[in-house]
PyMOL Python script that loads the backbone (N, CA, C, O; Angstrom):
from pymol import cmd

cmd.read_pdbstr("""\
ATOM      1  N   MET A   1       8.155 -23.432  31.189  1.00  0.00           N
ATOM      2  CA  MET A   1       6.954 -23.658  30.279  1.00  0.00           C
ATOM      3  C   MET A   1       7.357 -23.531  29.318  1.00  0.00           C
ATOM      4  O   MET A   1       8.227 -22.720  28.999  1.00  0.00           O
ATOM      5  N   ALA A   2       6.658 -24.531  28.440  1.00  0.00           N
ATOM      6  CA  ALA A   2       6.802 -24.434  27.258  1.00  0.00           C
ATOM      7  C   ALA A   2       5.804 -23.781  26.637  1.00  0.00           C
ATOM      8  O   ALA A   2       4.682 -23.842  27.141  1.00  0.00           O
ATOM      9  N   LYS A   3       6.029 -22.981  25.346  1.00  0.00           N
ATOM     10  CA  LYS A   3       5.486 -22.420  24.424  1.00  0.00           C
ATOM     11  C   LYS A   3       4.466 -23.521  23.845  1.00  0.00           C
ATOM     12  O   LYS A   3       4.737 -24.718  23.750  1.00  0.00           O
ATOM     13  N   GLN A   4       3.085 -22.842  23.424  1.00  0.00           N
ATOM     14  CA  GLN A   4       2.175 -23.923  22.943  1.00  0.00           C
ATOM     15  C   GLN A   4       1.871 -23.559  21.381  1.00  0.00           C
ATOM     16  O   GLN A   4       0.989 -22.713  21.237  1.00  0.00           O
ATOM     17  N   THR A   5       2.321 -23.943  20.483  1.00  0.00           N
ATOM     18  CA  THR A   5       2.157 -23.462  19.107  1.00  0.00           C
ATOM     19  C   THR A   5       0.659 -24.035  18.832  1.00  0.00           C
ATOM     20  O   THR A   5       0.079 -24.997  19.337  1.00  0.00           O
ATOM     21  N   ILE A   6       0.249 -23.110  17.864  1.00  0.00           N
ATOM     22  CA  ILE A   6      -1.239 -23.183  17.463  1.00  0.00           C
ATOM     23  C   ILE A   6      -1.616 -23.195  15.670  1.00  0.00           C
ATOM     24  O   ILE A   6      -1.881 -22.151  15.075  1.00  0.00           O
ATOM     25  N   LYS A   7      -1.582 -24.455  15.038  1.00  0.00           N
ATOM     26  CA  LYS A   7      -0.837 -24.464  13.826  1.00  0.00           C
ATOM     27  C   LYS A   7      -2.200 -23.401  12.963  1.00  0.00           C
ATOM     28  O   LYS A   7      -3.232 -23.044  13.533  1.00  0.00           O
ATOM     29  N   LYS A   8      -2.011 -23.228  12.207  1.00  0.00           N
ATOM     30  CA  LYS A   8      -2.856 -22.391  11.272  1.00  0.00           C
ATOM     31  C   LYS A   8      -4.057 -22.932  11.177  1.00  0.00           C
ATOM     32  O   LYS A   8      -4.974 -22.490  11.869  1.00  0.00           O
ATOM     33  N   ASP A   9      -4.295 -24.247  10.080  1.00  0.00           N
ATOM     34  CA  ASP A   9      -5.027 -25.033   9.506  1.00  0.00           C
ATOM     35  C   ASP A   9      -5.809 -26.056  10.912  1.00  0.00           C
ATOM     36  O   ASP A   9      -6.591 -26.995  10.759  1.00  0.00           O
ATOM     37  N   ASP A  10      -5.365 -25.580  12.034  1.00  0.00           N
ATOM     38  CA  ASP A  10      -6.221 -26.407  12.831  1.00  0.00           C
ATOM     39  C   ASP A  10      -8.078 -25.518  13.024  1.00  0.00           C
ATOM     40  O   ASP A  10      -8.351 -24.405  13.472  1.00  0.00           O
ATOM     41  N   PRO A  11      -8.934 -26.539  12.501  1.00  0.00           N
ATOM     42  CA  PRO A  11     -10.431 -25.739  12.944  1.00  0.00           C
ATOM     43  C   PRO A  11     -10.289 -25.133  13.841  1.00  0.00           C
ATOM     44  O   PRO A  11     -10.649 -23.956  13.876  1.00  0.00           O
ATOM     45  N   LYS A  12      -9.580 -25.892  15.101  1.00  0.00           N
ATOM     46  CA  LYS A  12     -10.372 -25.619  16.620  1.00  0.00           C
ATOM     47  C   LYS A  12      -9.727 -23.735  17.135  1.00  0.00           C
ATOM     48  O   LYS A  12     -10.197 -22.936  17.946  1.00  0.00           O
ATOM     49  N   SER A  13      -8.441 -23.638  16.161  1.00  0.00           N
ATOM     50  CA  SER A  13      -7.965 -22.716  16.283  1.00  0.00           C
ATOM     51  C   SER A  13      -9.193 -21.193  15.654  1.00  0.00           C
ATOM     52  O   SER A  13      -8.938 -20.009  15.876  1.00  0.00           O
ATOM     53  N   LEU A  14     -10.082 -21.547  15.109  1.00  0.00           N
ATOM     54  CA  LEU A  14     -10.664 -20.872  13.882  1.00  0.00           C
ATOM     55  C   LEU A  14     -11.933 -20.524  14.494  1.00  0.00           C
ATOM     56  O   LEU A  14     -12.547 -19.524  14.123  1.00  0.00           O
ATOM     57  N   SER A  15     -12.469 -21.479  15.639  1.00  0.00           N
ATOM     58  CA  SER A  15     -13.238 -21.557  16.053  1.00  0.00           C
ATOM     59  C   SER A  15     -13.138 -20.485  17.029  1.00  0.00           C
ATOM     60  O   SER A  15     -13.545 -19.324  17.055  1.00  0.00           O
ATOM     61  N   ARG A  16     -12.005 -21.745  18.388  1.00  0.00           N
ATOM     62  CA  ARG A  16     -11.751 -20.288  19.653  1.00  0.00           C
ATOM     63  C   ARG A  16     -11.724 -18.783  19.084  1.00  0.00           C
ATOM     64  O   ARG A  16     -12.108 -17.857  19.798  1.00  0.00           O
ATOM     65  N   TYR A  17     -11.192 -18.540  17.591  1.00  0.00           N
ATOM     66  CA  TYR A  17     -10.982 -16.725  17.471  1.00  0.00           C
ATOM     67  C   TYR A  17     -12.838 -16.168  17.234  1.00  0.00           C
ATOM     68  O   TYR A  17     -13.137 -14.978  17.332  1.00  0.00           O
ATOM     69  N   PHE A  18     -13.599 -16.959  17.009  1.00  0.00           N
ATOM     70  CA  PHE A  18     -14.406 -16.206  16.422  1.00  0.00           C
ATOM     71  C   PHE A  18     -15.649 -16.783  17.609  1.00  0.00           C
ATOM     72  O   PHE A  18     -16.867 -16.700  17.456  1.00  0.00           O
ATOM     73  N   LYS A  19     -14.891 -17.391  18.831  1.00  0.00           N
ATOM     74  CA  LYS A  19     -15.880 -17.092  20.166  1.00  0.00           C
ATOM     75  C   LYS A  19     -15.535 -16.726  21.044  1.00  0.00           C
ATOM     76  O   LYS A  19     -16.100 -16.822  22.133  1.00  0.00           O
ATOM     77  N   GLY A  20     -13.989 -15.940  20.692  1.00  0.00           N
ATOM     78  CA  GLY A  20     -13.857 -14.546  21.446  1.00  0.00           C
ATOM     79  C   GLY A  20     -13.810 -13.390  21.248  1.00  0.00           C
ATOM     80  O   GLY A  20     -13.718 -12.526  22.119  1.00  0.00           O
ATOM     81  N   VAL A  21     -13.892 -13.149  19.585  1.00  0.00           N
ATOM     82  CA  VAL A  21     -14.895 -12.258  19.050  1.00  0.00           C
ATOM     83  C   VAL A  21     -15.998 -11.614  19.903  1.00  0.00           C
ATOM     84  O   VAL A  21     -16.076 -10.519  20.459  1.00  0.00           O
ATOM     85  N   LYS A  22     -17.138 -13.073  19.784  1.00  0.00           N
ATOM     86  CA  LYS A  22     -18.571 -13.148  20.335  1.00  0.00           C
ATOM     87  C   LYS A  22     -18.125 -12.207  21.493  1.00  0.00           C
ATOM     88  O   LYS A  22     -18.487 -11.084  21.843  1.00  0.00           O
ATOM     89  N   SER A  23     -17.173 -13.119  21.965  1.00  0.00           N
ATOM     90  CA  SER A  23     -17.136 -12.897  23.942  1.00  0.00           C
ATOM     91  C   SER A  23     -16.777 -11.250  24.093  1.00  0.00           C
ATOM     92  O   SER A  23     -17.403 -10.548  24.887  1.00  0.00           O
ATOM     93  N   GLU A  24     -15.866 -10.803  23.372  1.00  0.00           N
ATOM     94  CA  GLU A  24     -15.378  -9.778  23.484  1.00  0.00           C
ATOM     95  C   GLU A  24     -16.317  -8.257  23.214  1.00  0.00           C
ATOM     96  O   GLU A  24     -16.229  -7.151  23.747  1.00  0.00           O
ATOM     97  N   LEU A  25     -17.365  -8.882  21.969  1.00  0.00           N
ATOM     98  CA  LEU A  25     -18.606  -8.344  21.455  1.00  0.00           C
ATOM     99  C   LEU A  25     -19.728  -8.367  22.179  1.00  0.00           C
ATOM    100  O   LEU A  25     -20.713  -7.815  21.689  1.00  0.00           O
ATOM    101  N   LYS A  26     -19.809  -8.823  23.123  1.00  0.00           N
ATOM    102  CA  LYS A  26     -20.749  -9.363  24.349  1.00  0.00           C
ATOM    103  C   LYS A  26     -20.082  -7.912  25.029  1.00  0.00           C
ATOM    104  O   LYS A  26     -20.926  -7.811  25.919  1.00  0.00           O
ATOM    105  N   LYS A  27     -19.544  -7.202  25.161  1.00  0.00           N
ATOM    106  CA  LYS A  27     -18.635  -6.676  26.485  1.00  0.00           C
ATOM    107  C   LYS A  27     -18.756  -5.011  26.153  1.00  0.00           C
ATOM    108  O   LYS A  27     -18.552  -4.195  27.053  1.00  0.00           O
ATOM    109  N   VAL A  28     -19.054  -4.652  24.980  1.00  0.00           N
ATOM    110  CA  VAL A  28     -19.024  -3.823  24.192  1.00  0.00           C
ATOM    111  C   VAL A  28     -20.543  -3.123  24.577  1.00  0.00           C
ATOM    112  O   VAL A  28     -21.660  -3.634  24.499  1.00  0.00           O
ATOM    113  N   VAL A  29     -20.183  -1.902  24.973  1.00  0.00           N
ATOM    114  CA  VAL A  29     -21.416  -0.820  25.501  1.00  0.00           C
ATOM    115  C   VAL A  29     -21.854  -0.002  24.291  1.00  0.00           C
ATOM    116  O   VAL A  29     -21.389   1.107  24.027  1.00  0.00           O
ATOM    117  N   TRP A  30     -22.601  -0.511  23.718  1.00  0.00           N
ATOM    118  CA  TRP A  30     -22.874   0.466  22.407  1.00  0.00           C
ATOM    119  C   TRP A  30     -23.804   1.501  22.586  1.00  0.00           C
ATOM    120  O   TRP A  30     -24.926   1.324  23.062  1.00  0.00           O
ATOM    121  N   PRO A  31     -23.144   3.093  22.034  1.00  0.00           N
ATOM    122  CA  PRO A  31     -24.217   4.133  22.220  1.00  0.00           C
ATOM    123  C   PRO A  31     -25.637   3.663  21.905  1.00  0.00           C
ATOM    124  O   PRO A  31     -25.983   2.690  21.235  1.00  0.00           O
ATOM    125  N   THR A  32     -26.635   4.882  22.756  1.00  0.00           N
ATOM    126  CA  THR A  32     -28.157   5.327  21.518  1.00  0.00           C
ATOM    127  C   THR A  32     -28.290   5.663  20.730  1.00  0.00           C
ATOM    128  O   THR A  32     -27.363   6.177  20.105  1.00  0.00           O
ATOM    129  N   ARG A  33     -29.447   5.592  20.285  1.00  0.00           N
ATOM    130  CA  ARG A  33     -29.435   6.216  18.993  1.00  0.00           C
ATOM    131  C   ARG A  33     -29.356   7.885  19.531  1.00  0.00           C
ATOM    132  O   ARG A  33     -28.789   8.822  18.969  1.00  0.00           O
ATOM    133  N   LYS A  34     -29.971   7.885  20.546  1.00  0.00           N
ATOM    134  CA  LYS A  34     -29.305   9.714  20.619  1.00  0.00           C
ATOM    135  C   LYS A  34     -28.005  10.228  20.531  1.00  0.00           C
ATOM    136  O   LYS A  34     -27.456  11.217  20.043  1.00  0.00           O
ATOM    137  N   GLU A  35     -27.673   9.151  21.213  1.00  0.00           N
ATOM    138  CA  GLU A  35     -25.912   9.829  21.580  1.00  0.00           C
ATOM    139  C   GLU A  35     -25.009   9.700  20.018  1.00  0.00           C
ATOM    140  O   GLU A  35     -24.099  10.451  19.665  1.00  0.00           O
ATOM    141  N   LEU A  36     -25.713   8.217  19.045  1.00  0.00           N
ATOM    142  CA  LEU A  36     -24.623   8.116  18.077  1.00  0.00           C
ATOM    143  C   LEU A  36     -25.604   9.565  17.254  1.00  0.00           C
ATOM    144  O   LEU A  36     -25.097   9.774  16.152  1.00  0.00           O
ATOM    145  N   ILE A  37     -26.503  10.290  17.459  1.00  0.00           N
ATOM    146  CA  ILE A  37     -26.678  10.961  16.360  1.00  0.00           C
ATOM    147  C   ILE A  37     -25.943  12.614  16.908  1.00  0.00           C
ATOM    148  O   ILE A  37     -25.812  13.617  16.207  1.00  0.00           O
ATOM    149  N   ASN A  38     -25.587  12.450  18.259  1.00  0.00           N
ATOM    150  CA  ASN A  38     -25.673  13.780  18.832  1.00  0.00           C
ATOM    151  C   ASN A  38     -23.765  13.589  18.853  1.00  0.00           C
ATOM    152  O   ASN A  38     -23.201  14.444  19.536  1.00  0.00           O
ATOM    153  N   TYR A  39     -22.767  12.460  18.100  1.00  0.00           N
ATOM    154  CA  TYR A  39     -21.893  12.266  18.280  1.00  0.00           C
ATOM    155  C   TYR A  39     -21.862  12.502  16.504  1.00  0.00           C
ATOM    156  O   TYR A  39     -21.261  13.513  16.137  1.00  0.00           O
ATOM    157  N   SER A  40     -22.302  11.870  15.726  1.00  0.00           N
ATOM    158  CA  SER A  40     -23.144  12.309  14.326  1.00  0.00           C
ATOM    159  C   SER A  40     -22.349  13.594  14.076  1.00  0.00           C
ATOM    160  O   SER A  40     -21.340  13.778  13.396  1.00  0.00           O
ATOM    161  N   ILE A  41     -23.230  14.595  14.961  1.00  0.00           N
ATOM    162  CA  ILE A  41     -23.695  15.647  14.302  1.00  0.00           C
ATOM    163  C   ILE A  41     -22.362  16.636  15.034  1.00  0.00           C
ATOM    164  O   ILE A  41     -22.116  17.741  14.551  1.00  0.00           O
ATOM    165  N   ILE A  42     -21.709  16.198  16.011  1.00  0.00           N
ATOM    166  CA  ILE A  42     -20.322  17.130  16.379  1.00  0.00           C
ATOM    167  C   ILE A  42     -19.312  16.681  15.223  1.00  0.00           C
ATOM    168  O   ILE A  42     -18.509  17.533  14.844  1.00  0.00           O
ATOM    169  N   VAL A  43     -19.284  15.400  14.624  1.00  0.00           N
ATOM    170  CA  VAL A  43     -17.864  15.142  13.989  1.00  0.00           C
ATOM    171  C   VAL A  43     -18.169  16.022  12.718  1.00  0.00           C
ATOM    172  O   VAL A  43     -17.510  17.052  12.583  1.00  0.00           O
ATOM    173  N   ILE A  44     -18.961  15.748  11.932  1.00  0.00           N
ATOM    174  CA  ILE A  44     -20.078  16.716  10.641  1.00  0.00           C
ATOM    175  C   ILE A  44     -20.088  18.021  10.860  1.00  0.00           C
ATOM    176  O   ILE A  44     -20.694  18.746  10.071  1.00  0.00           O
ATOM    177  N   LEU A  45     -19.469  18.518  11.886  1.00  0.00           N
ATOM    178  CA  LEU A  45     -19.253  20.157  12.084  1.00  0.00           C
ATOM    179  C   LEU A  45     -17.909  20.328  12.333  1.00  0.00           C
ATOM    180  O   LEU A  45     -17.308  21.383  12.132  1.00  0.00           O
ATOM    181  N   ALA A  46     -17.218  18.882  12.952  1.00  0.00           N
ATOM    182  CA  ALA A  46     -15.767  19.444  13.548  1.00  0.00           C
ATOM    183  C   ALA A  46     -15.653  19.164  11.821  1.00  0.00           C
ATOM    184  O   ALA A  46     -15.635  20.320  11.396  1.00  0.00           O
ATOM    185  N   VAL A  47     -15.594  18.541  10.996  1.00  0.00           N
ATOM    186  CA  VAL A  47     -14.972  18.742   9.565  1.00  0.00           C
ATOM    187  C   VAL A  47     -15.265  19.307   8.860  1.00  0.00           C
ATOM    188  O   VAL A  47     -14.526  19.216   7.880  1.00  0.00           O
ATOM    189  N   ILE A  48     -16.609  20.427   8.663  1.00  0.00           N
ATOM    190  CA  ILE A  48     -17.005  21.872   8.758  1.00  0.00           C
ATOM    191  C   ILE A  48     -15.681  22.540   8.915  1.00  0.00           C
ATOM    192  O   ILE A  48     -14.845  23.075   8.188  1.00  0.00           O
ATOM    193  N   ALA A  49     -15.831  22.312  10.012  1.00  0.00           N
ATOM    194  CA  ALA A  49     -15.028  23.486  10.537  1.00  0.00           C
ATOM    195  C   ALA A  49     -13.390  23.850  10.046  1.00  0.00           C
ATOM    196  O   ALA A  49     -12.949  24.862   9.501  1.00  0.00           O
ATOM    197  N   PHE A  50     -12.641  22.477  10.518  1.00  0.00           N
ATOM    198  CA  PHE A  50     -11.417  22.062   9.807  1.00  0.00           C
ATOM    199  C   PHE A  50     -11.732  22.825   8.200  1.00  0.00           C
ATOM    200  O   PHE A  50     -10.908  23.676   7.863  1.00  0.00           O
ATOM    201  N   MET A  51     -12.874  22.536   7.246  1.00  0.00           N
ATOM    202  CA  MET A  51     -12.344  22.354   5.678  1.00  0.00           C
ATOM    203  C   MET A  51     -12.418  24.212   5.511  1.00  0.00           C
ATOM    204  O   MET A  51     -11.964  24.787   4.523  1.00  0.00           O
ATOM    205  N   LEU A  52     -12.881  24.718   6.334  1.00  0.00           N
ATOM    206  CA  LEU A  52     -13.184  26.525   5.928  1.00  0.00           C
ATOM    207  C   LEU A  52     -11.853  26.914   6.540  1.00  0.00           C
ATOM    208  O   LEU A  52     -11.158  27.730   5.934  1.00  0.00           O
ATOM    209  N   LEU A  53     -11.293  26.223   8.092  1.00  0.00           N
ATOM    210  CA  LEU A  53     -10.402  26.858   8.510  1.00  0.00           C
ATOM    211  C   LEU A  53      -9.377  26.370   7.460  1.00  0.00           C
ATOM    212  O   LEU A  53      -8.503  27.187   7.168  1.00  0.00           O
ATOM    213  N   PHE A  54      -9.343  25.055   6.789  1.00  0.00           N
ATOM    214  CA  PHE A  54      -7.672  25.315   5.717  1.00  0.00           C
ATOM    215  C   PHE A  54      -8.395  25.624   4.334  1.00  0.00           C
ATOM    216  O   PHE A  54      -7.746  25.452   3.302  1.00  0.00           O
ATOM    217  N   LEU A  55      -9.529  26.012   4.276  1.00  0.00           N
ATOM    218  CA  LEU A  55      -9.418  27.074   2.831  1.00  0.00           C
ATOM    219  C   LEU A  55      -9.031  28.661   2.987  1.00  0.00           C
ATOM    220  O   LEU A  55      -8.547  29.453   2.178  1.00  0.00           O
ATOM    221  N   VAL A  56      -9.524  28.834   4.634  1.00  0.00           N
ATOM    222  CA  VAL A  56      -8.710  30.149   4.884  1.00  0.00           C
ATOM    223  C   VAL A  56      -7.369  29.886   4.560  1.00  0.00           C
ATOM    224  O   VAL A  56      -6.812  30.238   3.520  1.00  0.00           O
ATOM    225  N   TYR A  57      -6.816  29.186   5.588  1.00  0.00           N
ATOM    226  CA  TYR A  57      -4.874  29.151   5.169  1.00  0.00           C
ATOM    227  C   TYR A  57      -4.456  28.893   4.145  1.00  0.00           C
ATOM    228  O   TYR A  57      -3.258  29.076   3.931  1.00  0.00           O
ATOM    229  N   ASP A  58      -5.517  28.246   2.903  1.00  0.00           N
ATOM    230  CA  ASP A  58      -5.022  27.453   2.016  1.00  0.00           C
ATOM    231  C   ASP A  58      -5.253  29.298   0.972  1.00  0.00           C
ATOM    232  O   ASP A  58      -4.406  29.776   0.218  1.00  0.00           O
ATOM    233  N   LYS A  59      -6.363  29.798   1.247  1.00  0.00           N
ATOM    234  CA  LYS A  59      -6.659  31.721   0.215  1.00  0.00           C
ATOM    235  C   LYS A  59      -5.320  32.182   0.945  1.00  0.00           C
ATOM    236  O   LYS A  59      -4.281  32.054   0.296  1.00  0.00           O
ATOM    237  N   ILE A  60      -5.236  32.759   2.362  1.00  0.00           N
ATOM    238  CA  ILE A  60      -4.182  33.235   2.606  1.00  0.00           C
ATOM    239  C   ILE A  60      -2.479  33.011   1.711  1.00  0.00           C
ATOM    240  O   ILE A  60      -1.641  33.659   1.085  1.00  0.00           O
ATOM    241  N   ILE A  61      -2.739  31.753   2.163  1.00  0.00           N
ATOM    242  CA  ILE A  61      -1.094  31.775   1.584  1.00  0.00           C
ATOM    243  C   ILE A  61      -0.752  31.635  -0.175  1.00  0.00           C
ATOM    244  O   ILE A  61       0.376  31.724  -0.660  1.00  0.00           O
ATOM    245  N   MET A  62      -2.373  31.336  -1.154  1.00  0.00           N
ATOM    246  CA  MET A  62      -2.076  31.187  -2.453  1.00  0.00           C
ATOM    247  C   MET A  62      -1.612  33.130  -2.352  1.00  0.00           C
ATOM    248  O   MET A  62      -0.460  33.552  -2.455  1.00  0.00           O
ATOM    249  N   PHE A  63      -2.846  33.995  -2.136  1.00  0.00           N
ATOM    250  CA  PHE A  63      -2.552  35.311  -2.153  1.00  0.00           C
ATOM    251  C   PHE A  63      -0.942  36.087  -1.404  1.00  0.00           C
ATOM    252  O   PHE A  63      -0.528  37.155  -1.855  1.00  0.00           O
ATOM    253  N   LEU A  64      -0.333  35.480  -0.456  1.00  0.00           N
ATOM    254  CA  LEU A  64       1.004  35.775  -0.212  1.00  0.00           C
ATOM    255  C   LEU A  64       2.243  35.591  -1.232  1.00  0.00           C
ATOM    256  O   LEU A  64       3.101  36.430  -1.506  1.00  0.00           O
ATOM    257  N   LEU A  65       2.098  34.142  -1.768  1.00  0.00           N
ATOM    258  CA  LEU A  65       2.266  33.630  -2.965  1.00  0.00           C
ATOM    259  C   LEU A  65       2.251  34.736  -4.311  1.00  0.00           C
ATOM    260  O   LEU A  65       3.261  35.290  -4.747  1.00  0.00           O
ATOM    261  N   SER A  66       1.006  34.891  -4.790  1.00  0.00           N
ATOM    262  CA  SER A  66       0.834  35.220  -5.474  1.00  0.00           C
ATOM    263  C   SER A  66       1.512  36.978  -5.621  1.00  0.00           C
ATOM    264  O   SER A  66       2.185  37.348  -6.584  1.00  0.00           O
ATOM    265  N   SER A  67       1.215  37.676  -4.683  1.00  0.00           N
ATOM    266  CA  SER A  67       1.413  39.125  -4.701  1.00  0.00           C
ATOM    267  C   SER A  67       3.000  38.321  -4.356  1.00  0.00           C
ATOM    268  O   SER A  67       2.625  37.160  -4.521  1.00  0.00           O
ATOM    269  N   PHE A  68       3.972  38.243  -4.119  1.00  0.00           N
ATOM    270  CA  PHE A  68       5.830  37.771  -3.520  1.00  0.00           C
ATOM    271  C   PHE A  68       6.072  37.494  -4.595  1.00  0.00           C
ATOM    272  O   PHE A  68       6.635  38.359  -5.266  1.00  0.00           O
ATOM    273  N   ILE A  69       5.789  36.319  -5.158  1.00  0.00           N
ATOM    274  CA  ILE A  69       6.417  35.124  -5.943  1.00  0.00           C
ATOM    275  C   ILE A  69       6.155  35.344  -7.829  1.00  0.00           C
ATOM    276  O   ILE A  69       6.947  35.631  -8.727  1.00  0.00           O
ATOM    277  N   TYR A  70       4.779  35.069  -7.826  1.00  0.00           N
ATOM    278  CA  TYR A  70       4.481  35.784  -9.090  1.00  0.00           C
ATOM    279  C   TYR A  70       4.158  37.279  -9.708  1.00  0.00           C
ATOM    280  O   TYR A  70       3.198  37.608 -10.405  1.00  0.00           O
ATOM    281  N   LYS A  71       5.105  37.969  -9.300  1.00  0.00           N
ATOM    282  CA  LYS A  71       5.077  39.303  -9.964  1.00  0.00           C
ATOM    283  C   LYS A  71       4.780  39.409 -11.563  1.00  0.00           C
ATOM    284  O   LYS A  71       4.755  40.509 -12.115  1.00  0.00           O
TER     285      LYS A  71
END
""", "prot")
cmd.dss("prot")
cmd.show_as("cartoon", "prot")
cmd.util.cbc("prot")
cmd.orient("prot")
């Protein structure tokens, strides 16, 4: 079984690539507008929740460091 090599400068390889991209994009199941809005809200809320969680952790660590180390 021989390997087929494709030259990088071959114009057919570039057109074959874009045809493959186009055919793969046709297989994608895109979310509806409602799903997209719901997913976006979930992501924004998760980011805010983690931000608040890390803020609390940071304040606790800074309080402990300032209490015990920087006396």
